[in-house]
C-alpha positions in Angstrom: 98.0 101.1 125.4 101.5 100.6 124.2 101.9 103.8 122.2 101.9 102.0 118.9 98.2 101.2 118.6 96.3 102.9 115.9 92.5 102.8 116.1 90.1 103.5 113.2 86.8 105.1 113.9 84.4 105.2 111.0 82.0 108.1 110.7 83.9 110.5 112.9 81.4 113.3 112.2 78.4 111.4 113.6 77.1 111.5 117.1 78.5 108.2 118.2 81.7 108.6 116.2 82.4 111.9 117.8 82.0 110.5 121.4 84.3 107.6 120.5 86.9 109.9 119.1 86.7 112.0 122.2 87.3 109.1 124.5 90.1 107.6 122.5 92.0 110.9 121.9 91.5 111.7 125.6 93.2 108.4 126.5 96.1 109.1 124.2 95.4 106.7 121.4 96.5 107.4 117.8 93.2 107.6 116.0 92.2 107.7 112.4 88.7 108.6 111.5 86.8 108.5 108.2 84.8 111.4 107.0 82.8 111.8 103.8 83.9 115.3 103.1 87.2 117.0 104.1 85.2 120.2 104.8 84.0 118.4 108.0 87.5 118.3 109.5 87.2 121.8 111.0 83.9 120.8 112.7 85.4 117.7 114.3 88.5 119.5 115.5 86.5 122.4 116.9 84.1 120.1 118.7 86.9 118.2 120.3 88.6 121.5 121.4 85.4 122.9 122.8 85.1 119.8 124.9 88.6 120.1 126.5 90.8 118.2 124.1 94.0 120.2 123.5 96.4 117.6 122.0 95.1 116.5 118.6 98.5 115.3 117.3 97.4 111.7 117.2 94.2 112.3 115.2 94.2 111.9 111.4 91.4 112.0 108.8 90.6 109.8 105.8 88.0 110.7 103.2 85.9 107.6 102.7 82.3 106.7 102.2 80.6 103.4 103.0 78.9 103.6 99.6 82.2 103.4 97.7 85.4 101.3 98.0 87.9 104.1 97.5 90.3 105.0 100.3 89.2 102.3 102.8 92.4 100.3 102.3 94.5 103.4 103.1 92.4 104.2 106.2 92.8 100.7 107.7 96.4 100.1 106.8 98.5 99.8 109.9 95.6 99.9 112.4 95.8 97.6 115.4 93.5 94.5 115.0 90.9 94.0 117.7 
């Protein structure tokens, strides 16, 4: 990791998404995650904190839904290609 990489995790509130978020944040990546509803942000943050993640500065949230095109371009802009 070079400190400039930004990773997008879709579905950060789901079981797999949460595990991926945990691992990436734990390793110091800048992480963006999509959520369907901003009300879910608190749940994600609390779950990460409850599992030992104290530094959440590199985590950001984008409201997006796979059923709609809105906000996906914003979420992916600047992310590091695989």
